[in-house]
All heavy atoms as TSV, in Angstrom:
chain	resi	resn	atom	element	x	y	z
A	1	PRO	N	N	-8.149	-16.988	-0.968
A	1	PRO	CA	C	-8.754	-17.245	0.313
A	1	PRO	C	C	-8.159	-18.452	1.078
A	1	PRO	O	O	-8.018	-18.385	2.310
A	1	PRO	CB	C	-10.237	-17.672	-0.017
A	1	PRO	CG	C	-10.417	-16.932	-1.343
A	1	PRO	CD	C	-9.078	-16.950	-2.039
A	2	ASP	N	N	-7.663	-19.421	0.347
A	2	ASP	CA	C	-6.913	-20.512	1.044
A	2	ASP	C	C	-5.659	-20.069	1.772
A	2	ASP	O	O	-5.354	-20.495	2.886
A	2	ASP	CB	C	-6.504	-21.679	0.130
A	2	ASP	CG	C	-7.780	-22.407	-0.423
A	2	ASP	OD1	O	-8.855	-22.427	0.279
A	2	ASP	OD2	O	-7.661	-23.132	-1.409
A	3	LEU	N	N	-4.919	-19.162	1.116
A	3	LEU	CA	C	-3.668	-18.594	1.685
A	3	LEU	C	C	-3.953	-17.695	2.789
A	3	LEU	O	O	-3.202	-17.676	3.747
A	3	LEU	CB	C	-2.865	-17.977	0.651
A	3	LEU	CG	C	-2.388	-18.822	-0.548
A	3	LEU	CD1	C	-1.534	-18.048	-1.602
A	3	LEU	CD2	C	-1.614	-20.036	-0.065
A	4	ILE	N	N	-5.060	-16.942	2.802
A	4	ILE	CA	C	-5.434	-16.129	3.916
A	4	ILE	C	C	-5.757	-16.975	5.172
A	4	ILE	O	O	-5.317	-16.676	6.231
A	4	ILE	CB	C	-6.505	-15.186	3.545
A	4	ILE	CG1	C	-6.212	-14.157	2.562
A	4	ILE	CG2	C	-7.175	-14.531	4.834
A	4	ILE	CD1	C	-7.287	-13.332	1.929
A	5	GLU	N	N	-6.413	-18.066	4.902
A	5	GLU	CA	C	-6.756	-19.023	5.960
A	5	GLU	C	C	-5.515	-19.608	6.536
A	5	GLU	O	O	-5.361	-19.807	7.746
A	5	GLU	CB	C	-7.731	-20.117	5.421
A	5	GLU	CG	C	-8.237	-21.034	6.477
A	5	GLU	CD	C	-9.164	-22.052	5.886
A	5	GLU	OE1	O	-10.171	-21.624	5.230
A	5	GLU	OE2	O	-8.922	-23.296	5.969
A	6	GLU	N	N	-4.584	-19.925	5.684
A	6	GLU	CA	C	-3.293	-20.510	6.186
A	6	GLU	C	C	-2.509	-19.476	6.967
A	6	GLU	O	O	-1.958	-19.809	8.035
A	6	GLU	CB	C	-2.407	-21.011	4.989
A	6	GLU	CG	C	-1.199	-21.633	5.460
A	6	GLU	CD	C	-0.309	-22.175	4.377
A	6	GLU	OE1	O	-0.718	-22.251	3.268
A	6	GLU	OE2	O	0.807	-22.654	4.698
A	7	LEU	N	N	-2.520	-18.195	6.527
A	7	LEU	CA	C	-1.799	-17.183	7.181
A	7	LEU	C	C	-2.435	-17.009	8.630
A	7	LEU	O	O	-1.675	-16.838	9.598
A	7	LEU	CB	C	-1.843	-15.866	6.435
A	7	LEU	CG	C	-1.221	-14.632	7.154
A	7	LEU	CD1	C	0.199	-14.886	7.481
A	7	LEU	CD2	C	-1.380	-13.438	6.326
A	8	GLU	N	N	-3.678	-17.041	8.710
A	8	GLU	CA	C	-4.411	-16.946	10.038
A	8	GLU	C	C	-3.966	-18.008	10.942
A	8	GLU	O	O	-3.655	-17.783	12.083
A	8	GLU	CB	C	-5.888	-16.893	9.854
A	8	GLU	CG	C	-6.681	-16.624	11.109
A	8	GLU	CD	C	-8.115	-16.453	10.920
A	8	GLU	OE1	O	-8.638	-16.763	9.821
A	8	GLU	OE2	O	-8.753	-15.967	11.841
A	9	ARG	N	N	-3.940	-19.253	10.386
A	9	ARG	CA	C	-3.522	-20.385	11.198
A	9	ARG	C	C	-2.083	-20.241	11.657
A	9	ARG	O	O	-1.772	-20.423	12.838
A	9	ARG	CB	C	-3.694	-21.681	10.382
A	9	ARG	CG	C	-3.284	-22.924	11.152
A	9	ARG	CD	C	-3.280	-24.187	10.222
A	9	ARG	NE	N	-2.363	-24.041	9.108
A	9	ARG	CZ	C	-1.034	-24.237	9.211
A	9	ARG	NH1	N	-0.449	-24.433	10.309
A	9	ARG	NH2	N	-0.249	-24.132	8.137
A	10	VAL	N	N	-1.194	-19.788	10.796
A	10	VAL	CA	C	0.236	-19.602	11.198
A	10	VAL	C	C	0.395	-18.528	12.155
A	10	VAL	O	O	1.192	-18.690	13.153
A	10	VAL	CB	C	1.034	-19.417	9.901
A	10	VAL	CG1	C	2.434	-18.952	10.199
A	10	VAL	CG2	C	1.058	-20.591	9.009
A	11	LEU	N	N	-0.295	-17.452	12.008
A	11	LEU	CA	C	-0.174	-16.307	13.000
A	11	LEU	C	C	-0.598	-16.706	14.381
A	11	LEU	O	O	-0.151	-16.179	15.368
A	11	LEU	CB	C	-0.949	-15.169	12.530
A	11	LEU	CG	C	-0.400	-14.390	11.308
A	11	LEU	CD1	C	-1.397	-13.267	10.883
A	11	LEU	CD2	C	0.992	-13.735	11.618
A	12	ARG	N	N	-1.526	-17.704	14.486
A	12	ARG	CA	C	-2.031	-18.164	15.807
A	12	ARG	C	C	-1.030	-19.188	16.468
A	12	ARG	O	O	-1.211	-19.591	17.589
A	12	ARG	CB	C	-3.436	-18.695	15.712
A	12	ARG	CG	C	-4.398	-17.622	15.298
A	12	ARG	CD	C	-5.815	-18.200	15.184
A	12	ARG	NE	N	-6.705	-17.259	14.627
A	12	ARG	CZ	C	-7.407	-16.374	15.326
A	12	ARG	NH1	N	-7.190	-16.325	16.635
A	12	ARG	NH2	N	-8.239	-15.591	14.741
A	13	HIS	N	N	-0.048	-19.625	15.729
A	13	HIS	CA	C	0.920	-20.581	16.265
A	13	HIS	C	C	1.701	-19.920	17.494
A	13	HIS	O	O	2.021	-18.754	17.441
A	13	HIS	CB	C	1.980	-20.969	15.173
A	13	HIS	CG	C	2.803	-22.180	15.532
A	13	HIS	ND1	N	3.781	-22.067	16.391
A	13	HIS	CD2	C	2.597	-23.545	15.217
A	13	HIS	CE1	C	4.304	-23.326	16.628
A	13	HIS	NE2	N	3.610	-24.151	15.874
A	14	ARG	N	N	1.913	-20.700	18.418
A	14	ARG	CA	C	2.509	-20.288	19.721
A	14	ARG	C	C	3.923	-19.634	19.546
A	14	ARG	O	O	4.308	-18.877	20.337
A	14	ARG	CB	C	2.485	-21.378	20.785
A	14	ARG	CG	C	3.425	-22.509	20.464
A	14	ARG	CD	C	3.387	-23.447	21.622
A	14	ARG	NE	N	4.272	-24.568	21.301
A	14	ARG	CZ	C	3.943	-25.783	21.139
A	14	ARG	NH1	N	2.744	-26.139	21.334
A	14	ARG	NH2	N	4.872	-26.692	20.881
A	15	LYS	N	N	4.585	-20.047	18.468
A	15	LYS	CA	C	5.950	-19.509	18.266
A	15	LYS	C	C	5.923	-17.981	18.086
A	15	LYS	O	O	6.984	-17.326	18.248
A	15	LYS	CB	C	6.697	-20.239	17.174
A	15	LYS	CG	C	6.214	-19.878	15.756
A	15	LYS	CD	C	7.069	-20.713	14.721
A	15	LYS	CE	C	6.556	-20.460	13.338
A	15	LYS	NZ	N	7.318	-21.141	12.365
A	16	PHE	N	N	4.843	-17.423	17.617
A	16	PHE	CA	C	4.806	-16.031	17.343
A	16	PHE	C	C	4.346	-15.249	18.606
A	16	PHE	O	O	4.462	-14.041	18.642
A	16	PHE	CB	C	3.836	-15.702	16.209
A	16	PHE	CG	C	4.384	-16.150	14.949
A	16	PHE	CD1	C	3.834	-17.162	14.165
A	16	PHE	CD2	C	5.626	-15.592	14.380
A	16	PHE	CE1	C	4.410	-17.607	12.967
A	16	PHE	CE2	C	6.093	-15.964	13.161
A	16	PHE	CZ	C	5.551	-16.980	12.522
A	17	LYS	N	N	3.844	-15.936	19.562
A	17	LYS	CA	C	3.471	-15.354	20.860
A	17	LYS	C	C	2.483	-14.188	20.724
A	17	LYS	O	O	2.616	-13.163	21.366
A	17	LYS	CB	C	4.647	-14.944	21.707
A	17	LYS	CG	C	5.592	-16.174	22.016
A	17	LYS	CD	C	6.776	-15.816	22.749
A	17	LYS	CE	C	7.657	-17.028	22.986
A	17	LYS	NZ	N	8.944	-16.761	23.547
A	18	LEU	N	N	1.569	-14.348	19.821
A	18	LEU	CA	C	0.507	-13.262	19.606
A	18	LEU	C	C	-0.782	-13.668	20.236
A	18	LEU	O	O	-1.159	-14.831	20.193
A	18	LEU	CB	C	0.275	-13.074	18.070
A	18	LEU	CG	C	1.440	-12.642	17.132
A	18	LEU	CD1	C	1.104	-12.717	15.733
A	18	LEU	CD2	C	1.904	-11.220	17.562
A	19	SER	N	N	-1.401	-12.678	20.831
A	19	SER	CA	C	-2.801	-12.956	21.306
A	19	SER	C	C	-3.678	-13.093	20.118
A	19	SER	O	O	-3.306	-12.791	19.011
A	19	SER	CB	C	-3.230	-11.797	22.191
A	19	SER	OG	O	-3.475	-10.683	21.381
A	20	GLN	N	N	-4.818	-13.626	20.349
A	20	GLN	CA	C	-5.792	-13.743	19.300
A	20	GLN	C	C	-6.176	-12.446	18.699
A	20	GLN	O	O	-6.210	-12.308	17.511
A	20	GLN	CB	C	-7.123	-14.465	19.804
A	20	GLN	CG	C	-6.984	-15.941	19.929
A	20	GLN	CD	C	-8.213	-16.630	20.147
A	20	GLN	OE1	O	-9.354	-16.054	20.126
A	20	GLN	NE2	N	-8.203	-17.967	20.286
A	21	ASP	N	N	-6.280	-11.388	19.507
A	21	ASP	CA	C	-6.526	-10.055	18.980
A	21	ASP	C	C	-5.367	-9.519	18.125
A	21	ASP	O	O	-5.585	-8.888	17.052
A	21	ASP	CB	C	-6.817	-9.085	20.115
A	21	ASP	CG	C	-8.224	-9.268	20.728
A	21	ASP	OD1	O	-9.126	-9.900	20.059
A	21	ASP	OD2	O	-8.453	-8.826	21.831
A	22	GLU	N	N	-4.212	-9.782	18.559
A	22	GLU	CA	C	-2.971	-9.338	17.829
A	22	GLU	C	C	-2.886	-10.055	16.560
A	22	GLU	O	O	-2.617	-9.485	15.465
A	22	GLU	CB	C	-1.757	-9.595	18.617
A	22	GLU	CG	C	-1.574	-8.667	19.828
A	22	GLU	CD	C	-0.419	-9.050	20.703
A	22	GLU	OE1	O	-0.164	-10.364	20.907
A	22	GLU	OE2	O	0.192	-8.119	21.283
A	23	ALA	N	N	-3.127	-11.299	16.458
A	23	ALA	CA	C	-3.113	-12.134	15.247
A	23	ALA	C	C	-4.193	-11.635	14.251
A	23	ALA	O	O	-3.946	-11.450	13.110
A	23	ALA	CB	C	-3.290	-13.574	15.509
A	24	LYS	N	N	-5.384	-11.398	14.760
A	24	LYS	CA	C	-6.465	-10.848	13.971
A	24	LYS	C	C	-6.189	-9.478	13.360
A	24	LYS	O	O	-6.387	-9.169	12.145
A	24	LYS	CB	C	-7.775	-10.834	14.684
A	24	LYS	CG	C	-9.005	-10.659	13.922
A	24	LYS	CD	C	-9.201	-11.795	12.918
A	24	LYS	CE	C	-10.541	-11.667	12.264
A	24	LYS	NZ	N	-10.765	-12.737	11.325
A	25	THR	N	N	-5.595	-8.652	14.189
A	25	THR	CA	C	-5.219	-7.301	13.756
A	25	THR	C	C	-4.180	-7.346	12.649
A	25	THR	O	O	-4.277	-6.639	11.639
A	25	THR	CB	C	-4.669	-6.406	14.917
A	25	THR	OG1	O	-5.734	-6.274	15.920
A	25	THR	CG2	C	-4.230	-5.062	14.421
A	26	LEU	N	N	-3.132	-8.195	12.921
A	26	LEU	CA	C	-2.114	-8.329	11.833
A	26	LEU	C	C	-2.643	-8.953	10.558
A	26	LEU	O	O	-2.305	-8.474	9.420
A	26	LEU	CB	C	-0.993	-9.170	12.389
A	26	LEU	CG	C	0.301	-9.426	11.547
A	26	LEU	CD1	C	0.855	-7.999	11.117
A	26	LEU	CD2	C	1.282	-10.182	12.227
A	27	LEU	N	N	-3.480	-9.936	10.686
A	27	LEU	CA	C	-4.126	-10.490	9.462
A	27	LEU	C	C	-4.893	-9.461	8.705
A	27	LEU	O	O	-4.852	-9.258	7.541
A	27	LEU	CB	C	-5.037	-11.683	9.875
A	27	LEU	CG	C	-5.749	-12.349	8.721
A	27	LEU	CD1	C	-4.771	-13.093	7.832
A	27	LEU	CD2	C	-6.821	-13.350	9.290
A	28	ASN	N	N	-5.668	-8.610	9.417
A	28	ASN	CA	C	-6.517	-7.538	8.759
A	28	ASN	C	C	-5.579	-6.606	8.130
A	28	ASN	O	O	-5.967	-6.026	6.972
A	28	ASN	CB	C	-7.492	-6.936	9.765
A	28	ASN	CG	C	-8.556	-7.842	10.200
A	28	ASN	OD1	O	-9.002	-8.787	9.453
A	28	ASN	ND2	N	-9.125	-7.607	11.416
A	29	GLN	N	N	-4.504	-6.275	8.668
A	29	GLN	CA	C	-3.511	-5.306	8.055
A	29	GLN	C	C	-2.963	-5.845	6.781
A	29	GLN	O	O	-2.782	-5.168	5.806
A	29	GLN	CB	C	-2.422	-4.905	9.076
A	29	GLN	CG	C	-2.926	-4.095	10.220
A	29	GLN	CD	C	-1.833	-3.828	11.240
A	29	GLN	OE1	O	-0.885	-4.531	11.333
A	29	GLN	NE2	N	-2.074	-2.845	12.089
A	30	VAL	N	N	-2.665	-7.157	6.803
A	30	VAL	CA	C	-2.081	-7.841	5.557
A	30	VAL	C	C	-3.169	-7.818	4.500
A	30	VAL	O	O	-2.908	-7.434	3.400
A	30	VAL	CB	C	-1.622	-9.270	5.854
A	30	VAL	CG1	C	-1.333	-9.988	4.646
A	30	VAL	CG2	C	-0.410	-9.130	6.803
A	31	ILE	N	N	-4.368	-8.097	4.838
A	31	ILE	CA	C	-5.501	-8.262	3.862
A	31	ILE	C	C	-5.765	-6.834	3.284
A	31	ILE	O	O	-6.024	-6.705	2.077
A	31	ILE	CB	C	-6.719	-8.769	4.539
A	31	ILE	CG1	C	-6.622	-10.265	4.852
A	31	ILE	CG2	C	-8.005	-8.564	3.635
A	31	ILE	CD1	C	-7.680	-10.835	5.787
A	32	ALA	N	N	-5.635	-5.840	4.084
A	32	ALA	CA	C	-5.868	-4.426	3.661
A	32	ALA	C	C	-4.950	-3.982	2.540
A	32	ALA	O	O	-5.260	-3.164	1.698
A	32	ALA	CB	C	-5.762	-3.473	4.807
A	33	ILE	N	N	-3.677	-4.515	2.471
A	33	ILE	CA	C	-2.717	-4.145	1.479
A	33	ILE	C	C	-2.516	-5.177	0.385
A	33	ILE	O	O	-1.711	-4.895	-0.538
A	33	ILE	CB	C	-1.408	-3.801	2.151
A	33	ILE	CG1	C	-0.751	-4.963	2.845
A	33	ILE	CG2	C	-1.465	-2.581	3.113
A	33	ILE	CD1	C	0.702	-4.793	3.286
A	34	CYS	N	N	-3.231	-6.240	0.421
A	34	CYS	CA	C	-3.050	-7.255	-0.567
A	34	CYS	C	C	-4.199	-7.238	-1.594
A	34	CYS	O	O	-5.288	-6.798	-1.386
A	34	CYS	CB	C	-3.047	-8.659	0.142
A	34	CYS	SG	S	-1.681	-8.968	1.072
A	35	GLU	N	N	-3.799	-7.807	-2.767
A	35	GLU	CA	C	-4.805	-8.078	-3.759
A	35	GLU	C	C	-5.146	-9.518	-3.753
A	35	GLU	O	O	-4.311	-10.398	-3.988
A	35	GLU	CB	C	-4.257	-7.692	-5.113
A	35	GLU	CG	C	-5.244	-7.938	-6.252
A	35	GLU	CD	C	-4.667	-7.539	-7.585
A	35	GLU	OE1	O	-3.821	-6.621	-7.702
A	35	GLU	OE2	O	-5.050	-8.187	-8.593
A	36	VAL	N	N	-6.427	-9.809	-3.374
A	36	VAL	CA	C	-6.841	-11.264	-3.273
A	36	VAL	C	C	-7.044	-11.762	-4.721
A	36	VAL	O	O	-7.795	-11.139	-5.495
A	36	VAL	CB	C	-8.131	-11.337	-2.433
A	36	VAL	CG1	C	-8.623	-12.830	-2.422
A	36	VAL	CG2	C	-7.849	-10.916	-0.990
A	37	THR	N	N	-6.427	-12.894	-4.981
A	37	THR	CA	C	-6.523	-13.547	-6.293
A	37	THR	C	C	-7.102	-14.897	-6.101
A	37	THR	O	O	-6.558	-15.660	-5.281
A	37	THR	CB	C	-5.172	-13.614	-6.886
A	37	THR	OG1	O	-4.605	-12.313	-7.069
A	37	THR	CG2	C	-5.207	-14.286	-8.275
A	38	ILE	N	N	-8.133	-15.241	-6.875
A	38	ILE	CA	C	-8.701	-16.614	-6.859
A	38	ILE	C	C	-8.203	-17.244	-8.115
A	38	ILE	O	O	-8.477	-16.824	-9.299
A	38	ILE	CB	C	-10.220	-16.556	-6.858
A	38	ILE	CG1	C	-10.658	-15.865	-5.501
A	38	ILE	CG2	C	-10.730	-17.951	-6.914
A	38	ILE	CD1	C	-12.092	-15.684	-5.258
A	39	PRO	N	N	-7.356	-18.296	-8.032
A	39	PRO	CA	C	-6.751	-18.923	-9.205
A	39	PRO	C	C	-7.706	-19.524	-10.106
A	39	PRO	O	O	-8.794	-20.041	-9.681
A	39	PRO	CB	C	-5.874	-19.981	-8.616
A	39	PRO	CG	C	-5.655	-19.645	-7.146
A	39	PRO	CD	C	-6.865	-18.880	-6.760
A	40	SER	N	N	-7.516	-19.338	-11.478
A	40	SER	CA	C	-8.480	-19.856	-12.504
A	40	SER	C	C	-8.057	-21.350	-12.843
A	40	SER	O	O	-8.894	-22.029	-13.452
A	40	SER	CB	C	-8.458	-18.972	-13.688
A	40	SER	OG	O	-7.203	-18.871	-14.232
A	41	HIS	N	N	-6.878	-21.697	-12.505
A	41	HIS	CA	C	-6.365	-23.051	-12.853
A	41	HIS	C	C	-5.672	-23.637	-11.624
A	41	HIS	O	O	-5.065	-22.879	-10.835
A	41	HIS	CB	C	-5.432	-23.005	-14.009
A	41	HIS	CG	C	-6.044	-22.546	-15.306
A	41	HIS	ND1	N	-6.079	-21.214	-15.585
A	41	HIS	CD2	C	-6.696	-23.217	-16.247
A	41	HIS	CE1	C	-6.645	-20.987	-16.830
A	41	HIS	NE2	N	-7.062	-22.248	-17.116
A	42	THR	N	N	-5.606	-24.907	-11.533
A	42	THR	CA	C	-4.818	-25.632	-10.521
A	42	THR	C	C	-3.531	-26.182	-11.302
A	42	THR	O	O	-3.603	-26.476	-12.400
A	42	THR	CB	C	-5.546	-26.791	-9.889
A	42	THR	OG1	O	-5.934	-27.685	-10.847
A	42	THR	CG2	C	-6.687	-26.248	-9.098
A	43	ILE	N	N	-2.495	-26.261	-10.448
A	43	ILE	CA	C	-1.284	-26.823	-11.033
A	43	ILE	C	C	-0.685	-27.798	-10.057
A	43	ILE	O	O	-1.054	-27.806	-8.847
A	43	ILE	CB	C	-0.170	-25.710	-11.326
A	43	ILE	CG1	C	0.159	-24.926	-9.999
A	43	ILE	CG2	C	-0.587	-24.773	-12.386
A	43	ILE	CD1	C	1.344	-24.042	-10.195
A	44	ASP	N	N	0.112	-28.723	-10.519
A	44	ASP	CA	C	0.692	-29.802	-9.706
A	44	ASP	C	C	2.164	-30.001	-10.118
A	44	ASP	O	O	2.469	-30.936	-10.781
A	44	ASP	CB	C	-0.139	-31.031	-9.799
A	44	ASP	CG	C	0.385	-32.179	-8.978
A	44	ASP	OD1	O	0.961	-31.867	-7.819
A	44	ASP	OD2	O	0.147	-33.352	-9.256
A	45	VAL	N	N	3.015	-28.962	-9.740
A	45	VAL	CA	C	4.392	-29.018	-10.130
A	45	VAL	C	C	5.274	-29.153	-8.957
A	45	VAL	O	O	6.361	-29.646	-9.076
A	45	VAL	CB	C	4.784	-27.818	-11.023
A	45	VAL	CG1	C	4.046	-27.814	-12.308
A	45	VAL	CG2	C	4.621	-26.530	-10.246
A	46	ILE	N	N	4.880	-28.850	-7.723
A	46	ILE	CA	C	5.660	-28.936	-6.543
A	46	ILE	C	C	5.254	-30.282	-5.861
A	46	ILE	O	O	4.201	-30.399	-5.249
A	46	ILE	CB	C	5.452	-27.784	-5.648
A	46	ILE	CG1	C	5.836	-26.443	-6.329
A	46	ILE	CG2	C	6.299	-27.871	-4.355
A	46	ILE	CD1	C	5.492	-25.219	-5.624
A	47	LYS	N	N	6.076	-31.221	-5.890
A	47	LYS	CA	C	5.802	-32.603	-5.434
A	47	LYS	C	C	6.093	-32.709	-3.934
A	47	LYS	O	O	5.395	-33.441	-3.195
A	47	LYS	CB	C	6.535	-33.673	-6.243
A	47	LYS	CG	C	6.265	-33.610	-7.709
A	47	LYS	CD	C	4.827	-33.836	-8.052
A	47	LYS	CE	C	4.577	-33.843	-9.542
A	47	LYS	NZ	N	3.126	-33.820	-9.950
A	48	ARG	N	N	7.270	-32.061	-3.552
A	48	ARG	CA	C	7.650	-32.243	-2.133
A	48	ARG	C	C	6.666	-31.599	-1.129
A	48	ARG	O	O	6.487	-32.089	-0.093
A	48	ARG	CB	C	9.046	-31.552	-1.978
A	48	ARG	CG	C	9.696	-31.866	-0.714
A	48	ARG	CD	C	11.078	-31.243	-0.638
A	48	ARG	NE	N	10.959	-29.749	-0.874
A	48	ARG	CZ	C	11.356	-28.841	0.064
A	48	ARG	NH1	N	11.972	-29.212	1.123
A	48	ARG	NH2	N	11.195	-27.592	-0.216
A	49	CYS	N	N	5.993	-30.515	-1.538
A	49	CYS	CA	C	5.027	-29.897	-0.664
A	49	CYS	C	C	3.836	-29.454	-1.499
A	49	CYS	O	O	3.805	-28.382	-1.917
A	49	CYS	CB	C	5.724	-28.707	0.038
A	49	CYS	SG	S	4.634	-27.986	1.305
A	50	PRO	N	N	2.920	-30.337	-1.797
A	50	PRO	CA	C	1.876	-29.961	-2.772
A	50	PRO	C	C	1.062	-28.772	-2.382
A	50	PRO	O	O	0.486	-28.132	-3.219
A	50	PRO	CB	C	1.010	-31.297	-2.693
A	50	PRO	CG	C	1.932	-32.360	-2.191
A	50	PRO	CD	C	2.920	-31.644	-1.297
A	51	GLY	N	N	0.924	-28.458	-1.058
A	51	GLY	CA	C	0.152	-27.233	-0.709
A	51	GLY	C	C	0.814	-26.037	-1.254
A	51	GLY	O	O	0.039	-24.985	-1.464
A	52	ASP	N	N	2.043	-26.059	-1.560
A	52	ASP	CA	C	2.715	-24.823	-2.137
A	52	ASP	C	C	2.273	-24.500	-3.526
A	52	ASP	O	O	2.497	-23.433	-4.037
A	52	ASP	CB	C	4.209	-24.986	-2.094
A	52	ASP	CG	C	4.792	-24.845	-0.680
A	52	ASP	OD1	O	4.042	-24.440	0.264
A	52	ASP	OD2	O	5.973	-25.139	-0.486
A	53	ASN	N	N	1.611	-25.504	-4.190
A	53	ASN	CA	C	1.091	-25.230	-5.549
A	53	ASN	C	C	0.007	-24.085	-5.507
A	53	ASN	O	O	0.014	-23.291	-6.465
A	53	ASN	CB	C	0.470	-26.534	-6.087
A	53	ASN	CG	C	1.615	-27.464	-6.541
A	53	ASN	OD1	O	2.397	-27.100	-7.366
A	53	ASN	ND2	N	1.521	-28.657	-6.016
A	54	LYS	N	N	-0.610	-23.957	-4.344
A	54	LYS	CA	C	-1.640	-22.851	-4.213
A	54	LYS	C	C	-0.929	-21.458	-4.286
A	54	LYS	O	O	-1.479	-20.532	-4.846
A	54	LYS	CB	C	-2.358	-22.963	-2.955
A	54	LYS	CG	C	-3.271	-24.189	-2.873
A	54	LYS	CD	C	-4.042	-24.214	-1.557
A	54	LYS	CE	C	-4.933	-25.464	-1.478
A	54	LYS	NZ	N	-5.688	-25.515	-0.306
A	55	VAL	N	N	0.244	-21.434	-3.789
A	55	VAL	CA	C	1.045	-20.137	-3.832
A	55	VAL	C	C	1.368	-19.834	-5.254
A	55	VAL	O	O	1.153	-18.771	-5.750
A	55	VAL	CB	C	2.280	-20.201	-2.929
A	55	VAL	CG1	C	3.134	-18.946	-3.119
A	55	VAL	CG2	C	1.937	-20.441	-1.485
A	56	LEU	N	N	1.844	-20.803	-5.991
A	56	LEU	CA	C	2.163	-20.636	-7.376
A	56	LEU	C	C	0.918	-20.269	-8.207
A	56	LEU	O	O	1.071	-19.434	-9.125
A	56	LEU	CB	C	2.732	-21.867	-7.918
A	56	LEU	CG	C	4.322	-21.941	-7.965
A	56	LEU	CD1	C	4.832	-23.360	-8.416
A	56	LEU	CD2	C	4.880	-20.838	-8.762
A	57	GLU	N	N	-0.133	-20.915	-7.964
A	57	GLU	CA	C	-1.412	-20.591	-8.685
A	57	GLU	C	C	-1.826	-19.166	-8.533
A	57	GLU	O	O	-2.091	-18.491	-9.518
A	57	GLU	CB	C	-2.529	-21.520	-8.216
A	57	GLU	CG	C	-2.388	-23.018	-8.492
A	57	GLU	CD	C	-3.296	-23.876	-7.682
A	57	GLU	OE1	O	-4.098	-23.399	-6.856
A	57	GLU	OE2	O	-3.179	-25.092	-7.891
A	58	CYS	N	N	-1.759	-18.654	-7.299
A	58	CYS	CA	C	-2.110	-17.273	-7.074
A	58	CYS	C	C	-1.071	-16.322	-7.682
A	58	CYS	O	O	-1.419	-15.275	-8.243
A	58	CYS	CB	C	-2.178	-16.998	-5.558
A	58	CYS	SG	S	-3.608	-17.686	-4.769
A	59	ALA	N	N	0.236	-16.703	-7.613
A	59	ALA	CA	C	1.239	-15.886	-8.240
A	59	ALA	C	C	1.137	-15.777	-9.726
A	59	ALA	O	O	1.338	-14.680	-10.283
A	59	ALA	CB	C	2.676	-16.486	-7.847
A	60	ILE	N	N	0.813	-16.813	-10.350
A	60	ILE	CA	C	0.617	-16.840	-11.811
A	60	ILE	C	C	-0.579	-16.002	-12.207
A	60	ILE	O	O	-0.472	-15.062	-13.059
A	60	ILE	CB	C	0.458	-18.308	-12.301
A	60	ILE	CG1	C	1.823	-18.993	-12.153
A	60	ILE	CG2	C	0.010	-18.273	-13.828
A	60	ILE	CD1	C	1.732	-20.499	-12.446
A	61	ASP	N	N	-1.776	-16.209	-11.589
A	61	ASP	CA	C	-2.935	-15.517	-11.944
A	61	ASP	C	C	-2.811	-14.028	-11.485
A	61	ASP	O	O	-3.348	-13.139	-12.107
A	61	ASP	CB	C	-4.195	-16.099	-11.334
A	61	ASP	CG	C	-4.743	-17.331	-12.152
A	61	ASP	OD1	O	-4.010	-17.647	-13.149
A	61	ASP	OD2	O	-5.818	-17.720	-11.828
A	62	GLY	N	N	-2.068	-13.757	-10.460
A	62	GLY	CA	C	-1.907	-12.324	-9.999
A	62	GLY	C	C	-0.742	-11.694	-10.707
A	62	GLY	O	O	-0.448	-10.565	-10.420
A	63	GLN	N	N	-0.124	-12.317	-11.580
A	63	GLN	CA	C	1.078	-11.847	-12.305
A	63	GLN	C	C	2.080	-11.240	-11.464
A	63	GLN	O	O	2.571	-10.100	-11.651
A	63	GLN	CB	C	0.570	-10.799	-13.456
A	63	GLN	CG	C	-0.390	-11.379	-14.369
A	63	GLN	CD	C	-0.982	-10.411	-15.328
A	63	GLN	OE1	O	-0.913	-9.198	-15.160
A	63	GLN	NE2	N	-1.482	-10.922	-16.417
A	64	CYS	N	N	2.447	-12.022	-10.421
A	64	CYS	CA	C	3.519	-11.556	-9.437
A	64	CYS	C	C	4.869	-11.588	-10.023
A	64	CYS	O	O	5.177	-12.439	-10.833
A	64	CYS	CB	C	3.484	-12.473	-8.250
A	64	CYS	SG	S	2.001	-12.403	-7.313
A	65	ALA	N	N	5.693	-10.593	-9.619
A	65	ALA	CA	C	7.034	-10.509	-10.052
A	65	ALA	C	C	7.967	-11.440	-9.268
A	65	ALA	O	O	8.912	-11.920	-9.688
A	65	ALA	CB	C	7.532	-9.107	-9.986
A	66	LEU	N	N	7.575	-11.745	-8.006
A	66	LEU	CA	C	8.332	-12.531	-7.100
A	66	LEU	C	C	7.479	-13.096	-6.012
A	66	LEU	O	O	6.380	-12.640	-5.784
A	66	LEU	CB	C	9.470	-11.750	-6.467
A	66	LEU	CG	C	9.190	-10.583	-5.606
A	66	LEU	CD1	C	9.340	-10.847	-4.238
A	66	LEU	CD2	C	10.170	-9.371	-6.085
A	67	ILE	N	N	7.980	-14.171	-5.416
A	67	ILE	CA	C	7.349	-14.850	-4.263
A	67	ILE	C	C	8.298	-14.768	-3.074
A	67	ILE	O	O	9.385	-15.175	-3.205
A	67	ILE	CB	C	6.914	-16.334	-4.670
A	67	ILE	CG1	C	6.064	-16.356	-5.829
A	67	ILE	CG2	C	6.321	-17.027	-3.396
A	67	ILE	CD1	C	5.836	-17.785	-6.369
A	68	VAL	N	N	7.740	-14.371	-1.927
A	68	VAL	CA	C	8.514	-14.368	-0.696
A	68	VAL	C	C	7.873	-15.385	0.237
A	68	VAL	O	O	6.683	-15.297	0.495
A	68	VAL	CB	C	8.561	-12.962	-0.035
A	68	VAL	CG1	C	9.306	-13.058	1.215
A	68	VAL	CG2	C	9.097	-11.977	-1.000
A	69	THR	N	N	8.708	-16.366	0.680
A	69	THR	CA	C	8.204	-17.416	1.572
A	69	THR	C	C	9.097	-17.515	2.834
A	69	THR	O	O	10.054	-16.802	2.889
A	69	THR	CB	C	8.065	-18.748	0.935
A	69	THR	OG1	O	9.344	-19.267	0.663
A	69	THR	CG2	C	7.186	-18.688	-0.280
A	70	GLY	N	N	8.666	-18.384	3.686
A	70	GLY	CA	C	9.603	-18.607	4.843
A	70	GLY	C	C	8.951	-18.556	6.146
A	70	GLY	O	O	9.502	-18.707	7.122
């Protein structure tokens, strides 16, 4: 849920030039194809950007093969 909230915030950033409706539609499309994972543990291994630890937590609990960021 934290990462979905962050994605929504990022999609609304002016650099993407999406209307609110476009951002919401895109968010809903992403949610429709994703498996939502609620991490069972917290980790603190990424010191430079602590918020990225949430991505790792979800990846570990979701047994992800890879992480795509950017």
